[in-house]
C-alpha positions in Angstrom: 26.2 6.9 -41.5 26.1 9.7 -39.0 22.4 9.1 -38.1 23.2 5.4 -37.5 26.1 6.2 -35.3 24.1 8.7 -33.3 21.2 6.4 -32.8 23.5 3.5 -31.7 25.2 5.8 -29.2 21.9 7.2 -27.9 20.6 3.6 -27.5 23.7 2.5 -25.6 23.5 5.6 -23.3 19.7 5.1 -22.6 20.2 1.4 -21.8 22.8 2.2 -19.1 20.3 4.6 -17.5 17.7 1.9 -17.2 20.1 -0.5 -15.6 20.3 1.4 -12.3 19.8 -0.1 -8.9 16.1 -0.2 -7.8 14.8 2.6 -5.7 13.4 2.0 -2.2 9.9 1.7 -3.6 11.0 -1.0 -6.0 12.8 -3.3 -3.6 11.1 -6.6 -2.7 8.6 -6.4 0.1 10.6 -8.8 2.4 13.5 -6.4 2.5 11.3 -3.4 3.3 9.1 -5.1 5.9 11.9 -6.4 8.2 14.6 -3.9 9.0 16.0 -5.1 12.2 18.5 -2.2 12.4 15.6 0.0 13.5 14.3 -2.5 16.1 14.6 -2.0 19.9 16.6 -5.2 20.1 18.2 -5.8 16.6 19.8 -9.1 17.7 16.5 -10.6 18.8 14.9 -9.3 15.7 17.5 -11.1 13.5 17.0 -14.3 15.4 13.2 -14.2 15.0 13.6 -13.4 11.3 16.0 -16.3 10.8 13.6 -18.6 12.7 10.7 -17.5 10.5 12.7 -18.0 7.3 13.7 -21.5 8.4 10.1 -22.4 9.3 8.9 -21.1 5.9 11.6 -23.0 4.1 10.7 -26.2 5.9 7.1 -25.8 5.1 7.9 -25.0 1.4 9.9 -28.2 1.1 7.1 -30.2 2.8 4.5 -28.8 0.4 6.7 -29.0 -2.7 4.7 -30.1 -5.8 1.3 -29.1 -4.4 -0.4 -26.2 -6.2 -3.5 -24.0 -5.8 -5.7 -24.6 -2.8 -4.0 -27.8 -1.8 -0.6 -26.0 -1.7 -2.0 -23.1 0.3 -3.7 -25.5 2.8 -0.5 -27.5 3.1 1.6 -24.3 3.8 -0.9 -23.2 6.4 -0.9 -26.5 8.2 2.9 -26.7 8.1 3.5 -23.1 9.3 0.9 -23.4 12.1 2.4 -26.8 13.2 5.6 -24.9 14.1 3.7 -22.1 15.9 3.6 -21.8 19.7 -0.2 -22.3 19.6 -1.1 -24.2 16.4 -4.9 -24.1 17.1 -4.9 -20.3 17.5 -2.7 -20.0 14.4 -5.1 -22.1 12.3 -8.1 -20.0 13.5 -6.4 -16.7 12.7 -5.5 -17.9 9.2 -9.0 -19.2 8.5 -10.4 -15.9 9.7 -8.1 -14.0 7.5 -9.0 -16.2 4.5 -12.7 -15.6 5.1 -12.1 -11.9 5.4 -10.2 -11.9 2.0 -13.0 -13.8 0.4 -15.6 -11.3 1.8 -13.6 -8.4 0.4 -13.1 -10.2 -3.0 -16.9 -10.7 -3.2 -17.7 -7.1 -2.2 -15.3 -5.7 -4.8 -16.2 -8.2 -7.6 -16.2 -6.7 -11.1 -14.2 -3.6 -10.2 -10.9 -2.7 -11.7 -8.1 -0.1 -11.4 -8.6 2.7 -8.9 -12.2 1.7 -8.2 -11.0 -1.7 -7.1 -8.2 -0.2 -4.9 -10.7 2.1 -3.3 -13.2 -0.7 -2.7 -10.6 -2.9 -1.0 -9.4 0.0 1.2 -13.0 0.7 2.3 -13.7 -3.0 3.0 -10.5 -3.3 5.1 -11.4 -0.3 7.2 -14.9 -1.7 8.0 -13.2 -4.6 9.9 
């Protein structure tokens, strides 16, 4: 009886330890990437961020139901359609996709730390 009680209490205690708020490293990338409080003009930063979020949401709704390559192409077209220079946007995204494909091919068959190291090396070659 005593062992059962101790194990239940220990389990309850350990569960509460694991239910803590995430650390800075565990927060979603979006919250880490855009911290407007540290910007030169926080108000303008917030406006740009809100505009980008709205554009992404609009593109997501337009591409709803499309998956894989078709979905990625749709998102690219929709996001670039809202850019100041749509042609330049398309060209940059195609260039980035080609670069990712090149890195993927160069690091094919590697895993773990070897893969991470290969990707880092390929990105630095740029």
